[in-house]
Steps between C-alpha positions, in 0.01 A plus 500: 500500500719248679667522838879517489671166558837519324761747374341510153180637653682779683546698178131449423399692813647820351334737255607835356334827598445790260327835507263599223632766265352695208742332260518158662609373841795587724679246725461557874610193697435142601215331685411148605216284629461348845221280630318443827305176546125516552428465870259207452589354159874437465459428129399863442739795522472877517747653250653843561722708275791668681747773413690788657275800572730744322450307175137623506604866518624757251819702534323755719391231748133500400318174431437412138139446397575150371777262402532221245640154567674321214412136565579182309213330320409134536542263209790679337789313333840633398435378145192720480497816291270664752597721794473309825422794729210733563439810710268483801368829635498555877352814655704685760237764582125491460300772326502712816875471552490238776783246514381153396803320641572391856811652655667466839393729785862620515551728193874421505425137402538497121242232432155482336270217394167454327255213460254649250572351160325451173475135393843334516402186310697584185826585680782270604657573836570347840456631852727489804317337792516659843669180621814612310533825695832540684339622822700567815428142608642360175805730515578385854435132425719500189776712648476761223791743521719735303668319211198288409409512131199690371358535152216690339326449164433843355395718210804641320370745236842528334470138382241508223242221518235534235321166507516369858582607854818326609619668821870551560618337824748710694708373790662637812590437861335611819706789637297597809192345655219725614567614857422855598272738312656705222394862454389595148300796369165323557582399859670210675497138387708184494693373199710202407808611305670305224823533307359526147424752228129555432414755233192660347222248442615270783289674768223277632676172420462206739831429676570137588737317728646188341606216727710232331487129566783528753340783699578459870268625769503264796585212272630423152215501252471313173248483220387781273587866527254708702380853442346759730361844421720738699333822392428750226765698314481872575808589299855618549555660838661832573411827675355763267820701504690203354464516121684180416426128538674354807427138402259437788136409444219566747248217538165545676470201739222253422367541857343827384321316218380242750364778723297645211365159396397429860348844555135520605417674172617213281378232739152650478523498120586129521207446745736371768359746755185712522 
């Protein structure tokens, strides 16, 4: 696994999520990898897999027993006759029905992550480092506002891909920055809103800000484009009584992901605290 360093690696952070079925697998959504540096050895990282919590549930709102990640394999070439993907099983519940993922203390935050993997040596993917998170400090420093461009690499089941994961990249514009809490059925939470059209399979995608070479904050900037993880795609937004797509996407702010990663539970698992 490599840490993301360029646009080509952004697509490699994304994998496809399926449920297990009697006659095969059924597409559920998108997930991606983030990484936290080891607290004493900066050459070592802690990888976490992230998605939207609702991706882990069935239509009745109950957690699935397990999910399957469709991940690209290392050492595959387009000229090969072999399939370049494989399925990786991840438990959602243990044998006693306990959730194996870490979620936010606020049930309205549609976000879950897990660090317990089988061996990942045969898979090809990248991780998004915590240094790329568009925290409140970054948003203020960069002058992020409505009209800024966002994009998200995502699983689009309607586009058949038999031999290799190649995420579709969808684009949009920030329509409203997270301000006050929004009331949803699970409680109250903050969202960023974007003018874009996410559909089934896009839930759980990483949503990025893209700053061009002429991005102006307090000064004119040059050099390469820069990318920041703004949040996690929840899906198209609309009250339950609205049965049509209003063209607005709800994005769970990355601050919530940061709060989970910095929680005492995960810090203890990383031996950062006793």
